[in-house]
C-alpha positions, 0 to 999 in steps of 0.5 A, spaced: 500 500 500 502 507 498 504 511 504 500 516 507 504 522 508 503 527 513 504 535 513 504 540 518 507 535 523 510 538 530 517 538 531 521 531 531 521 527 537 526 521 539 525 514 542 526 517 549 519 521 548 515 515 546 518 512 552 516 517 556 509 517 553 509 509 555 511 510 562 506 515 563 500 511 560 503 504 563 503 501 557 507 499 551 506 502 544 505 498 538 512 498 533 508 501 528 505 507 532 512 508 535 515 508 528 509 513 525 510 518 530 518 518 530 517 520 522 511 525 523 509 526 530 502 528 529 500 532 523 495 532 517 494 526 513 494 526 505 488 521 505 483 523 511 477 519 510 475 512 514 470 508 510 467 502 512 460 499 512 459 499 519 458 507 519 453 510 515 457 516 513 465 516 512 469 519 518 474 524 516 481 525 520 482 532 522 489 532 525 493 527 529 496 529 535 503 530 537 507 526 542 510 533 544 510 540 542 504 544 543 498 544 547 494 539 545 498 533 545 497 525 546 498 525 553 495 531 555 489 529 552 489 522 555 490 525 562 484 530 561 479 525 558 481 520 564 480 526 569 473 528 566 471 520 565 470 521 558 474 515 555 476 509 559 483 508 561 485 503 555 483 508 549 489 513 547 486 518 543 491 520 538 487 524 532 480 528 532 475 528 527 472 535 525 467 535 530 472 533 536 471 526 536 477 521 537 480 516 534 484 512 539 489 506 540 486 501 544 492 500 549 490 492 550 489 490 543 493 495 539 486 496 535 483 503 533 477 505 535 472 511 533 470 514 540 464 519 540 464 524 545 457 527 545 453 521 546 453 521 554 446 518 557 445 520 564 441 513 565 447 509 563 453 507 567 460 510 566 462 503 563 455 503 559 456 510 556 464 508 554 461 502 551 456 506 547 461 511 545 466 506 542 466 503 535 472 499 533 474 500 526 481 497 525 485 491 528 491 495 528 494 502 527 498 501 521 492 498 517 488 504 520 493 509 517 494 506 510 487 505 510 485 512 510 482 514 503 482 520 499 475 524 498 475 522 491 475 515 493 469 516 498 463 512 496 457 516 495 450 512 497 
C-alpha cells in the first residue's frame, strides 16, 4: 500500500519521548505507532477519510496529535479525558475528527477505535456510556493509517 504522508507535523521527537509517553500511560506502544510518530509526530494526513460499512457516513481525520510540542498533545489529552471520565483508561486518543471526536489506540489490543464524545446518557453507567461511545474500526494502527482514503475515493450512497 502507498504511504500516507503527513504535513504540518510538530517538531521531531526521539525514542526517549515515546518512552516517556509509555511510562506515563503504563503501557507499551505498538512498533508501528512508535515508528509513525518518530517520522511525523502528529500532523495532517494526505488521505483523511475512514470508510467502512459499519458507519453510515465516512469519518474524516482532522489532525493527529503530537507526542510533544504544543498544547494539545497525546498525553495531555489522555490525562484530561481520564480526569473528566470521558474515555476509559485503555483508549489513547491520538487524532480528532472535525467535530472533536477521537480516534484512539486501544492500549490492550493495539486496535483503533472511533470514540464519540457527545453521546453521554445520564441513565447509563460510566462503563455503559464508554461502551456506547466506542466503535472499533481497525485491528491495528498501521492498517488504520494506510487505510485512510482520499475524498475522491469516498463512496457516495
